[in-house]
Phi, psi and omega in degrees: 000127183281135180276141178241183174062038179273102187266158177298317176302325179294323178294317177302316183292326178298315178298323179294320182296321177298321178291328185292337179285347182242000186227129177289157177299141182244144176282137178209152177270123179244152171300142179294134180226136183291153175304323180299318180292318179298315181293321180301326184263003191287152170252161175233352184216148175228154179284138173227159176273080191306313183299338182261001181285131180268099185281347175280313181283320179079193181300132181258186179105180181306136179088356180276164180227142175293154178303128179072016181298151173266124184244118178262128182208168182248128182294143165214148187286128178205132180287129180237145180280162177093161186262346183286151180298126181200159175206171179244141175217162183249137171284164180306331180275006178092354180293135182267142176236138168264125185244122168264139189215166174109126179299332180270002180267104183300334182293337177301325181266317185298319180299321183288309184294319182293318180292324178296319181294313179299315180301315183293323183277344177110010175265146184296141177198148171290163180268125182237139183227133177274122188219175171245124185253132168255109189255120175271127177083010179293137178290163183300331182296340179291332181078217182082188180261126182271126177275170183298333180270005179094347176296154178245134174269116182250110186204126006279160178208160176227133179250148186250137169237120179296143174300134184295134179142163184278132174283123180261324175223131183278353179197154171203153179259157185294335176298334184287350173299330179291346179274351176294135186241111180298327179295336178268007181098004181282176184295139175293162182302324180300319179294318182295318178292323177296318177299316179295319179294330174298321178296325176292312179305316182275354183055058178290092188286311187269081187256027176296158187308325183294347181271000177231151176214168180239127185233162169243118181291158187306141169060028176247093181230148175274179181297334181271005178087352178285161173300127184290319183221093174295147182236123175269130186216164173275131186270324184229119185247020184294324182267070181221167177060034170224226175231119179304142179215163190301322185256010182054040177294120189297322184302330179263325188271340188245107175050072177233098185298320181301319180282313186295319186291331182262002181269117180294152175295321188256146183293323185230170181294331177232162181086179185228058170263118181294142184269083180222102185289336178071188181234169181299326181267355185282167181238011179227123181211126174042060185287149175272129183249132177279161182297321180297320178292320177299313179299318183297312179293321177302319179296330176284313186295323183290348178280348179282130177277164176301322180295317179297318180296317178297318180297324179300314180286324179294321180300330181272358184051045188291343179288351176280351181261125180302154178305314178232097188305335180273353180245106186299335182263012181287340178079179183251133186281157169275158177305321182301329179294316177294320180299314181297318178297319179297315182294326177294319178292320176301317180298324178296326177285316182294319188276344182284151171235128181264100183274132180293000000 
């Protein structure tokens, strides 16, 4: 399927993203720009060479980690938002890591698989890596295996690396996608609908404004000093690959194969209303998707090979999560089960026609 809607701002942003994997965010003085103006000019997608993306290794460059790497760091107390188990620790060079941990914590798996998929297809995402952490000075509440020297082995765990670039807006709601203005250089409707349909595919349950942010990737400035291409992205992907629910209950919303595999992409047998019930605090619910956006996302998804899809789930060690986390006898799934469920959902997107 041939891709359309390849805009010049998207090309600029693609080059910036490649640089962002090798360059830390830099402080710079920018002219003040209103949130309305930033959103009007925003992009939501960039071109990537999907068939060549390594979904097992993920984004490379400084700060990246090999799949299953052992990371030694020293705990330090820092208040973190959100209810899922997490802590902060420092690497020997002083670099800080945010660590989500715990075998029963669905976000440990969901953050990795969801971010890999968005990254590969060209939607903005932070870099997430599934690792084994050796934590010096971790308090007892962290759990894990205590070594003779007092260090704790925390496994499984996922560490986060923010996408390089300056944060321009710390939050946005999904309704604000409608404020993007293609005439001002912003993303076309097809990209916005494809991005929204991705949220449906992944069952992005916790869609409150704080879970999304707008960034400017490194070294992308216009002649007037403004960010040349602002990027709207999902900030927290922990509540994905399950079934969205009103209270963001993790057991159902975060990596639940039993729920995710049987949930249709579309609300009804005909038409293109995405099947996403959302949460009480969320800003995205049962979105209407246009035909151009459906086609655009379908064109991206069909470029993924079976091996890439399997690697995406394997990188997240998703087989450590029970099929149905609330049912102790549900057992642990094989990678092939997740791959088959993904391909069935992809087919629902490819085969649907959105009639005006």
